[in-house]
C-alpha positions, 0 to 999 in steps of 0.5 A, a space after each residue: 203115885 204109880 209107875 207102870 212098866 208097859 214093856 220090859 224087853 229089848 231088841 224085839 218083842 217076844 211072847 212074854 215081853 214087849 220092848 221098853 216103855 215105862 209110864 207115870 200115868 198121873 203125870 203123863 210122863 213116859 220113858 221110851 216108846 217101844 212096842 209096848 206103847 199101844 198099852 199106854 192110853 188106857 192107863 193115862 190120867 191125863 190127855 197129854 203125854 210127854 215121852 222122853 226118848 233115850 235114843 233112836 234105835 227102833 226098839 225104843 221108838 217104833 211105838 210112836 206110830 201106835 199113838 196116831 189113832 188115840 190122837 185122831 180119836 181125841 183121847 190124846 190132845 197133845 203128845 210131846 216127844 223129847 230127846 236129843 236133836 239127833 234122836 228127834 231128827 231120826 224119828 222125823 226123817 226115818 220112822 215117819 218117812 212117807 214111804 214107811 209111815 205115810 201119816 205123821 202124827 201131830 207131835 210136839 218135838 222138843 229138843 232136850 235141855 238141862 233142868 227142863 221143868 215139868 207141867 205139874 211140878 218137878 225137873 228133868 235132868 239128863 246125862 249122856 251115855 256114850 257106851 252104846 252105838 250112837 250113844 244114849 241119854 239117861 234121865 233123872 226126874 225129880 218130882 215133889 213126891 219122888 225121884 226116878 232115874 232111867 238108864 238104858 242101853 249103856 255099859 254100866 261103868 259107874 261114870 254116872 253114879 253121881 247122877 243117880 245118887 240117892 234116887 228113890 227108884 232106879 230103872 236100869 237095863 240088865 240086858 245080859 246075865 254076868 256070864 255074857 259080860 263079853 257080849 255086853 261090852 261088845 253091844 253096849 249093854 249091862 250085866 246084872 251084878 255090875 248094875 246091882 253093885 252100882 245101885 248099892 254104891 249110889 244109895 238108891 232106895 229101889 232098883 228095877 231091872 229091865 231091857 232083857 235080851 229076848 233071845 236068852 233063856 235065863 232063870 230070872 228067879 235065880 238071877 234075882 236071888 243073886 242080885 238081892 244078895 248084893 242089894 235086897 231092894 232089887 227086882 226084875 220087871 215083867 210087863 204089866 208091873 205096877 209100883 205104887 209110891 206112897 208116903 215116902 215108900 213103895 207099897 
């Protein structure tokens, strides 16, 4: 099974990173719909797509507009947009307000429920993350083959350790380096070392760090080295990264 990182940045796209979207092509599952969403369709192994939104900030939803053409062309037969009621309301009333985007794609909007069952097997769980303006939602998808947790736009405070405990893959934001801890708290984001330490405590198998601030010029190689000194199974994702999970491990 492949996990494709379409976009790995936050706030706005820059020359190297589009904003967040992570795709599981074989299952037609995607986390968030950032500016990188235009990359999704060629990788899909299904003509149906389920998109789990963490929240309604623009860098996580604007890519929904990119799906209009593949839907009209018949490349996508069905798109389900899943999230909290307030998130779906913001998408419908604001992103697709007629004065902003005049054609509303024929999405299937589904309010998030605990232990949602997936079409091809597996269960979706969620947790509320309150340390971000207007909050966000963290996801855990337990598939027959593997488990994946997706946590973004929150201060890494350890309150959700039990939720991510033992997952095969933790995808977690690391918007700021450790030197900008004060800004992380102010803006509702996480710093690298605290995320890595949490992953170690939660006994996750692999940690992928995402949602980098596009303004920062940070030495990712050095930051990766520091992170791996705490938890060796840590990598920083770049746009286009593909992970293959086979026979119980990442290839």
